[in-house]
C-alpha positions as CSV (number, residue, x, y, z in Angstrom):
1,M,51.5,5.3,8.8
2,I,49.0,3.2,7.0
3,K,48.9,1.1,10.1
4,Q,48.6,3.7,12.4
5,L,45.8,5.8,10.2
6,T,44.0,2.2,10.1
7,L,44.3,1.6,13.8
8,T,43.0,5.3,14.4
9,V,40.3,5.3,12.3
10,L,39.0,1.8,13.7
11,A,39.2,3.7,17.3
12,A,37.1,6.4,15.9
13,S,34.8,4.1,14.9
14,V,34.3,2.5,18.3
15,L,34.2,5.5,20.1
16,S,31.6,7.0,18.0
17,A,29.0,4.4,19.2
18,C,26.9,7.0,21.4
19,S,23.4,8.3,20.1
20,M,21.6,11.1,21.8
21,A,18.3,10.1,20.3
22,P,15.8,9.7,22.5
23,K,14.9,6.4,24.1
24,Y,11.8,4.8,22.0
25,T,9.1,3.9,23.9
26,R,6.0,2.6,22.2
27,P,2.6,5.1,22.3
28,D,0.2,2.7,24.0
29,A,-3.3,2.0,21.3
30,P,-5.7,4.6,21.7
31,V,-8.3,2.1,20.9
32,A,-10.3,-0.3,23.4
33,A,-9.1,-3.4,24.3
34,D,-12.3,-5.2,22.6
35,Y,-14.4,-4.8,19.6
36,P,-17.6,-3.8,20.1
37,A,-18.7,-7.1,18.2
38,A,-16.7,-9.3,18.4
39,S,-17.5,-13.3,18.0
40,A,-15.5,-15.2,20.9
41,A,-17.0,-18.2,19.0
42,A,-14.9,-17.9,16.2
43,D,-11.6,-17.3,18.2
44,K,-10.7,-21.0,17.4
45,Q,-10.3,-20.4,13.8
46,Q,-7.5,-20.1,11.4
47,R,-6.6,-16.2,11.9
48,A,-6.9,-14.0,8.6
49,Y,-3.4,-13.1,8.8
50,E,-2.7,-16.6,8.4
51,T,-4.9,-17.6,5.9
52,G,-3.5,-17.6,2.5
53,W,-5.5,-15.8,-0.3
54,R,-5.7,-18.8,-2.2
55,N,-7.5,-20.5,0.7
56,F,-9.8,-17.6,0.9
57,F,-10.8,-17.1,-2.6
58,P,-11.5,-20.6,-3.8
59,D,-12.8,-19.4,-7.4
60,Q,-10.2,-20.5,-9.9
61,R,-10.6,-17.4,-12.4
62,L,-10.4,-15.3,-9.2
63,Q,-6.9,-16.8,-8.0
64,A,-5.7,-16.3,-11.3
65,L,-6.8,-12.3,-11.5
66,I,-4.9,-12.0,-8.2
67,G,-1.7,-14.0,-9.3
68,A,-2.0,-11.7,-12.4
69,A,-2.2,-8.6,-10.7
70,L,0.5,-9.1,-8.3
71,V,2.6,-9.4,-11.5
72,N,1.5,-6.8,-13.5
73,N,-0.2,-4.1,-11.7
74,R,1.5,-0.3,-11.8
75,D,1.3,0.7,-8.8
76,L,2.0,-2.8,-6.9
77,R,5.4,-2.2,-9.2
78,V,5.9,1.4,-8.2
79,A,5.4,-0.1,-4.4
80,V,8.3,-2.5,-4.9
81,L,10.5,-0.2,-6.7
82,R,10.1,2.4,-3.5
83,I,11.7,-0.3,-1.8
84,E,14.8,-0.5,-3.8
85,E,15.1,3.4,-3.4
86,A,14.8,3.5,-0.1
87,R,17.3,0.6,0.2
88,A,19.5,2.8,-2.1
89,Q,18.9,5.8,-0.1
90,Y,20.0,3.7,3.2
91,N,23.0,2.5,1.5
92,I,24.5,5.6,0.7
93,Q,23.5,7.0,4.2
94,S,25.4,3.7,6.0
95,A,28.4,4.9,3.7
96,D,29.2,7.7,5.9
97,L,29.8,5.1,9.2
98,L,32.6,3.9,7.1
99,P,35.9,6.0,5.7
100,N,36.2,6.3,2.3
101,L,39.3,5.8,0.8
102,N,40.6,6.6,-2.3
103,G,43.4,6.3,-4.5
104,T,45.2,9.4,-6.1
105,F,47.3,10.1,-8.7
106,T,48.3,13.9,-9.2
107,G,50.9,16.0,-11.3
108,S,51.4,19.5,-11.9
109,R,53.8,21.7,-13.7
110,A,54.4,25.8,-13.2
111,R,56.5,28.0,-14.5
112,T,57.7,31.2,-12.2
113,P,58.8,33.9,-14.2
114,A,62.1,35.7,-13.3
115,S,60.5,39.1,-11.5
116,I,59.1,36.9,-8.6
117,S,61.2,34.3,-8.6
118,P,63.9,34.0,-5.6
119,I,66.7,33.2,-7.8
120,G,65.7,36.1,-10.2
121,V,65.7,33.7,-13.1
122,D,62.8,31.9,-14.9
123,S,62.2,28.6,-14.3
124,V,60.0,25.1,-14.6
125,S,59.2,22.9,-11.4
126,S,57.0,19.5,-11.4
127,A,55.4,17.6,-8.7
128,Y,54.0,14.2,-9.1
129,Q,52.5,12.2,-6.4
130,V,50.5,8.8,-6.2
131,G,49.0,7.1,-2.8
132,L,45.5,6.7,-0.7
133,S,43.8,9.5,0.9
134,L,41.1,9.6,3.1
135,A,38.7,12.5,2.7
136,S,36.7,14.4,5.6
137,F,35.7,11.3,7.6
138,E,33.7,12.4,10.8
139,L,34.2,10.8,13.9
140,D,31.2,10.6,15.0
141,F,31.3,10.7,18.9
142,F,27.9,12.0,19.6
143,G,26.0,10.0,17.2
144,R,24.8,12.6,14.3
145,V,25.4,10.3,11.7
146,R,24.5,6.9,13.3
147,S,21.1,8.9,14.0
148,L,21.2,9.3,10.8
149,N,22.0,5.8,9.6
150,D,18.9,4.7,12.2
151,A,16.7,7.1,10.5
152,A,17.6,6.0,6.6
153,L,17.2,2.3,8.0
154,A,13.6,3.0,9.7
155,S,12.4,4.4,6.5
156,Y,13.7,1.9,4.1
157,L,11.4,-0.5,6.6
158,A,8.4,2.0,6.5
159,T,8.3,1.6,2.6
160,E,8.8,-2.1,2.5
161,E,5.7,-2.1,4.8
162,A,4.1,0.2,2.6
163,Q,4.7,-2.4,0.0
164,R,3.3,-5.4,2.0
165,A,0.2,-3.1,2.5
166,A,-0.1,-2.1,-1.0
167,H,0.1,-5.8,-1.7
168,I,-3.3,-6.8,0.7
169,S,-4.9,-4.0,-0.5
170,L,-4.7,-5.1,-4.3
171,V,-5.9,-8.8,-3.4
172,A,-9.1,-7.5,-1.9
173,E,-9.6,-4.4,-4.6
174,V,-9.4,-6.9,-7.2
175,A,-11.4,-9.6,-5.5
176,K,-14.4,-6.8,-4.7
177,A,-14.0,-5.8,-8.7
178,Y,-14.3,-9.2,-9.7
179,L,-17.6,-10.0,-7.3
180,A,-19.0,-6.4,-8.5
181,E,-18.6,-7.7,-12.2
182,R,-20.7,-10.8,-11.4
183,A,-23.4,-9.1,-9.3
184,F,-23.8,-6.9,-12.7
185,A,-24.1,-9.6,-14.9
186,E,-26.4,-11.7,-12.3
187,Q,-28.5,-8.3,-12.2
188,Q,-28.3,-7.9,-15.7
189,S,-29.4,-11.7,-16.5
190,L,-32.3,-10.9,-14.5
191,A,-32.9,-7.4,-16.3
192,Q,-32.9,-9.4,-19.7
193,S,-35.4,-12.2,-18.4
194,T,-37.5,-9.3,-17.2
195,L,-37.2,-7.4,-20.5
196,K,-38.4,-10.5,-22.1
197,S,-41.4,-11.3,-20.2
198,R,-42.7,-8.0,-20.1
199,S,-42.3,-7.8,-23.9
200,T,-44.3,-10.5,-24.0
201,A,-46.9,-8.8,-21.8
202,Y,-46.7,-5.6,-23.7
203,D,-47.7,-7.6,-27.1
204,L,-50.8,-9.6,-25.0
205,A,-51.9,-5.9,-23.9
206,K,-51.2,-4.1,-27.1
207,Q,-53.3,-7.0,-28.6
208,R,-56.2,-6.6,-25.8
209,F,-56.3,-3.2,-26.5
210,E,-56.6,-3.3,-30.3
211,V,-59.7,-5.5,-29.8
212,G,-61.3,-3.3,-27.1
213,A,-60.9,-5.6,-24.0
214,S,-58.2,-2.9,-22.1
215,S,-58.2,0.2,-21.8
216,A,-54.9,2.6,-23.0
217,L,-54.3,3.6,-19.9
218,D,-53.4,-0.6,-18.8
219,L,-51.4,-0.7,-22.4
220,R,-49.1,2.3,-21.5
221,Q,-48.6,0.7,-17.9
222,N,-47.3,-1.9,-19.8
223,E,-45.1,0.5,-22.1
224,A,-43.6,1.7,-19.2
225,L,-43.1,-1.2,-17.7
226,L,-41.2,-2.6,-20.8
227,Q,-39.1,0.6,-21.1
228,S,-38.0,0.6,-17.4
229,A,-36.7,-3.1,-17.8
230,R,-35.1,-1.8,-21.3
231,V,-33.5,1.0,-19.2
232,A,-32.4,-1.2,-16.0
233,Q,-30.6,-4.1,-18.6
234,V,-28.7,-1.0,-20.2
235,T,-28.2,0.7,-17.4
236,L,-26.5,-2.5,-15.9
237,A,-25.0,-3.1,-19.1
238,R,-23.0,-0.2,-18.8
239,Q,-22.1,-1.0,-15.2
240,R,-20.6,-4.3,-15.8
241,A,-18.6,-3.0,-19.1
242,Q,-17.5,-0.1,-16.7
243,A,-16.7,-3.2,-13.8
244,L,-14.8,-5.2,-16.1
245,N,-12.8,-2.2,-17.0
246,A,-11.9,-1.1,-13.5
247,L,-11.1,-4.7,-13.2
248,T,-8.5,-5.1,-16.2
249,L,-6.9,-1.9,-14.7
250,L,-6.3,-4.1,-11.6
251,V,-4.9,-6.9,-13.1
252,G,-2.6,-5.0,-15.3
253,Q,-3.5,-7.1,-18.4
254,P,-6.4,-8.0,-20.5
255,L,-8.8,-10.4,-19.2
256,T,-8.1,-13.3,-21.8
257,G,-7.0,-16.8,-21.2
258,F,-8.2,-16.9,-17.3
259,P,-10.9,-19.7,-16.2
260,E,-14.2,-19.4,-16.4
261,A,-15.9,-17.0,-14.4
262,Q,-18.1,-18.3,-11.5
263,P,-22.1,-17.2,-10.8
264,L,-22.2,-14.9,-7.5
265,S,-24.1,-17.6,-5.9
266,A,-21.1,-20.2,-5.9
267,Q,-18.4,-17.9,-4.0
268,N,-17.9,-19.9,-1.1
269,I,-15.9,-16.9,0.8
270,V,-15.5,-17.6,4.2
271,T,-17.5,-14.7,6.1
272,D,-16.7,-16.2,9.8
273,I,-13.2,-14.6,10.3
274,P,-12.0,-14.8,13.9
275,A,-11.3,-11.1,14.3
276,G,-9.1,-11.7,17.7
277,L,-7.9,-8.5,20.0
278,P,-7.2,-5.1,18.5
279,S,-3.7,-4.9,19.9
280,D,-3.1,-7.6,17.5
281,L,-3.4,-5.2,14.8
282,L,-0.3,-3.8,15.9
283,T,1.5,-7.1,14.1
284,Q,-1.1,-7.7,11.6
285,R,-1.4,-4.8,9.9
286,P,2.0,-3.4,7.5
287,D,0.0,-0.5,7.4
288,I,0.9,0.3,11.2
289,R,4.3,-1.3,11.4
290,S,5.5,1.3,8.4
291,A,3.6,4.3,10.6
292,E,5.8,3.3,13.4
293,Q,8.9,2.6,11.5
294,S,8.1,6.2,10.1
295,L,7.8,6.9,13.8
296,L,11.4,5.8,14.8
297,A,13.0,7.5,11.6
298,A,11.5,10.6,13.1
299,N,13.0,9.6,16.6
300,A,16.2,9.2,15.4
301,N,16.2,12.5,13.5
302,I,16.3,14.0,16.8
303,G,19.3,12.3,17.9
304,A,21.2,13.7,14.9
305,A,19.9,17.2,15.3
306,R,20.9,17.1,19.0
307,A,24.2,15.8,18.3
308,A,24.8,18.9,16.0
309,F,25.1,21.3,18.9
310,F,28.0,19.4,19.8
311,P,31.2,19.4,17.9
312,R,32.1,17.5,14.9
313,I,35.8,16.1,14.1
314,S,36.3,15.2,10.7
315,L,40.0,13.5,9.8
316,T,41.6,13.7,6.2
317,A,44.7,12.4,5.7
318,G,46.9,10.7,3.1
319,V,49.8,8.5,2.5
320,G,52.0,7.7,-0.7
321,T,55.2,8.9,-2.7
322,A,56.0,12.5,-4.1
323,S,58.4,13.4,-6.4
324,S,59.6,16.0,-8.6
325,T,59.9,13.5,-11.9
326,L,57.7,11.0,-12.9
327,S,60.6,8.3,-13.0
328,N,61.6,8.9,-9.6
329,L,58.4,8.9,-7.9
330,F,58.8,5.1,-6.6
331,D,62.7,5.8,-5.6
332,S,63.4,5.3,-1.7
333,G,63.4,8.9,0.5
334,T,60.0,9.6,-1.6
335,R,57.6,8.7,1.0
336,A,55.0,11.1,1.7
337,W,52.0,11.7,4.2
338,T,49.2,14.4,5.4
339,F,47.2,14.2,8.7
340,A,45.1,16.9,8.9
341,P,42.7,16.9,11.9
342,Q,39.6,19.2,11.8
343,L,37.2,20.3,14.8
344,V,34.3,22.3,14.2
345,L,32.5,23.9,17.2
346,P,28.7,25.5,16.7
347,I,29.2,28.9,18.0
348,F,26.8,31.6,16.3
349,D,24.3,30.0,13.7
350,A,21.3,32.3,14.3
351,G,19.2,29.5,15.8
352,R,19.4,27.4,13.1
353,N,20.4,24.3,15.4
354,S,17.6,25.1,17.7
355,A,15.2,25.4,14.9
356,N,16.0,22.2,13.4
357,L,15.4,20.5,16.7
358,T,12.4,22.2,17.1
359,L,11.6,20.8,13.7
360,S,12.6,17.2,14.6
361,E,11.1,17.4,17.2
362,V,7.4,18.1,16.2
363,R,7.8,16.1,13.5
364,K,8.0,12.9,15.8
365,N,4.5,14.5,17.2
366,I,2.8,13.8,13.4
367,A,4.5,10.9,13.5
368,I,3.1,9.8,16.7
369,A,-0.3,11.0,16.0
370,N,0.0,9.1,12.3
371,Y,0.7,5.9,14.2
372,E,-1.9,6.3,16.8
373,K,-4.3,7.6,13.8
374,S,-3.3,4.1,11.7
375,I,-4.0,2.2,14.6
376,Q,-8.0,4.1,15.1
377,S,-8.6,3.6,11.6
378,A,-7.5,-0.4,11.4
379,F,-10.1,-0.3,14.6
380,R,-12.8,1.2,13.0
381,E,-12.3,-0.9,9.8
382,V,-12.6,-4.1,11.8
383,S,-15.5,-2.7,14.1
384,D,-17.2,-1.9,10.9
385,A,-17.0,-5.1,8.9
386,L,-17.8,-7.0,12.5
387,V,-20.8,-5.0,12.9
388,A,-21.9,-5.6,9.4
389,R,-21.5,-9.2,9.1
390,D,-24.1,-10.1,11.2
391,L,-26.4,-7.4,9.9
392,L,-25.7,-8.4,6.5
393,E,-27.3,-12.3,7.3
394,E,-30.0,-10.9,8.9
395,Q,-30.7,-8.2,5.8
396,I,-30.1,-11.3,2.9
397,D,-32.8,-13.5,5.0
398,A,-35.0,-10.8,5.2
399,Q,-34.8,-9.9,1.9
400,R,-34.9,-13.3,0.5
401,R,-38.1,-13.3,2.6
402,V,-39.4,-10.3,0.3
403,Q,-38.7,-11.5,-3.1
404,E,-40.2,-14.6,-2.3
405,A,-43.5,-12.9,-1.1
406,Q,-43.2,-10.5,-4.1
407,A,-43.1,-13.5,-6.6
408,E,-46.0,-15.1,-4.4
409,R,-47.6,-11.9,-4.9
410,L,-47.4,-12.1,-8.5
411,K,-48.6,-15.1,-8.8
412,L,-51.8,-14.1,-7.3
413,A,-52.3,-10.8,-8.7
414,D,-51.9,-12.9,-12.2
415,Q,-54.1,-15.5,-10.9
416,R,-57.2,-12.7,-9.9
417,F,-56.5,-11.0,-13.1
418,Q,-57.0,-13.9,-15.0
419,N,-60.6,-14.9,-13.2
420,G,-61.5,-10.8,-13.8
421,I,-61.3,-10.2,-9.9
422,A,-58.6,-7.8,-10.2
423,S,-57.0,-5.2,-12.4
424,S,-54.1,-5.4,-14.5
425,L,-52.5,-2.4,-12.6
426,D,-52.2,-4.7,-9.5
427,V,-50.2,-7.4,-12.0
428,L,-48.2,-4.4,-13.2
429,D,-47.4,-3.1,-9.6
430,A,-46.7,-6.9,-8.7
431,Q,-44.1,-7.0,-11.3
432,R,-42.3,-3.7,-10.7
433,E,-41.8,-4.8,-6.9
434,L,-40.6,-8.2,-7.6
435,F,-38.5,-7.4,-10.0
436,S,-36.9,-4.5,-7.3
437,A,-36.7,-7.3,-4.8
438,E,-34.8,-9.7,-6.9
439,Q,-32.1,-6.8,-7.8
440,D,-32.0,-5.8,-3.8
441,L,-31.0,-9.7,-3.2
442,V,-28.4,-10.0,-5.6
443,Q,-27.0,-6.4,-4.0
444,A,-27.4,-7.9,-0.6
445,R,-25.7,-11.0,-1.1
446,L,-22.7,-8.6,-2.9
447,L,-22.7,-6.6,0.0
448,R,-22.0,-9.7,2.4
449,L,-19.3,-11.3,0.3
450,T,-17.5,-7.5,0.4
451,N,-17.7,-7.3,4.0
452,A,-16.1,-10.5,4.6
453,I,-13.0,-9.1,2.0
454,D,-12.5,-6.3,4.1
455,L,-12.6,-7.7,7.4
456,Y,-10.1,-10.2,5.9
457,R,-7.9,-7.1,4.7
458,S,-8.7,-5.1,7.6
459,L,-7.3,-7.9,9.6
460,G,-4.1,-8.5,7.5
461,G,-5.3,-11.1,5.6
462,G,-4.1,-11.4,1.8
463,L,0.0,-11.6,2.3
464,T,0.3,-14.9,2.4
465,E,-0.8,-17.9,0.2
466,S,-0.5,-21.7,0.1
467,N,0.7,-22.0,-3.4
468,T,3.0,-19.6,-3.9
469,V,3.0,-17.4,-7.1
470,A,5.8,-18.4,-9.3
471,A,6.3,-15.4,-11.2
472,T,7.9,-12.4,-9.8
473,T,7.8,-8.8,-10.6
474,K,9.9,-7.5,-13.3
């Protein structure tokens, strides 16, 4: 009997290999064939997704911060646990593809009163049974269970790709937070130097006013510049402290024991990254691959919804020994078995199956729209970064010329003031404009570096590295 039952189950498993899910066809990418500002000359270089983040970010402190974040960041840790959750859910669903055999032992005693006993006297009966049971194993002739298993697998793979996308985003966010802190530090240093020079200028103006060599207006102008420099210094100190707090949250631990920080000007980040073709994004970007896996899951759910219109056949069986006494349970002649196939044919369900099919088809259309949107969003991110790359180089060059011109202007204005040709207002205005130009130059350099990071991330870079982090997420 056990051999016959096993052969029946195996034959049913072979016959249940069909699926009613629609044939999957990848939607066409709803973007142009080329980026609007792609550089063909850079295509010979190593692609972003082939460049490890340790090679892309040469700063030793930044490398250590990224490595620590990949171990300690709680958002990434949740993403890893989501993978474990999805894997467990897939294993639960895939268990329905195979029969579940259970060992059983049952025992019962019952007393029958004389009033209802066939023999007219009180009686006590006993029954004991031990064996193997197969509980409601579905013969998946129409692929319902198979489609649900395929949907669970695709959902698991989507979660895995989402974790990779979170990994890439974390690398980029740590780098941008670190560079933002470095920019605030450089601007704060400029503000402190400016505050010191303006304090000296204010003391001189005060002395000149006290001896009647200048007016009260000149004194108040110097005082206003001094206080504005103090405001800038305090504001930048606050912004830098908040940037450090944001970086600490990303890294997931206090920022102690890391290598010394390098200035913003020493960040040799590669800015000339080859973009490739928009079609490459389908394989480079984990978020796009995650969206496609979600689409595959929705497609498989349609197969399960279609199979619900057809009969569902399940088997319940058992084999073992039975006896009225426990001591004779394994004697000869006590073999017992049950075989109870069941067929359920939908006749009237008030439109439930039709509604489930419609729901599955709508969800597939939503998944298609999300997949196409993820491609369009990726195309826009790359295009924006490419457009900004060339323009930011021009902006930095122009801003550097502005800073040099303002420095020369201050020098000439001070000479004219010392010779009595110009007023102190010209000097004060030149000082104010030079400070603003210096701050804007630092900000422009930061924009260029963060733009390179955005392009690196949007092209799928940041997942691999040449020197693998030894630590693992716990």
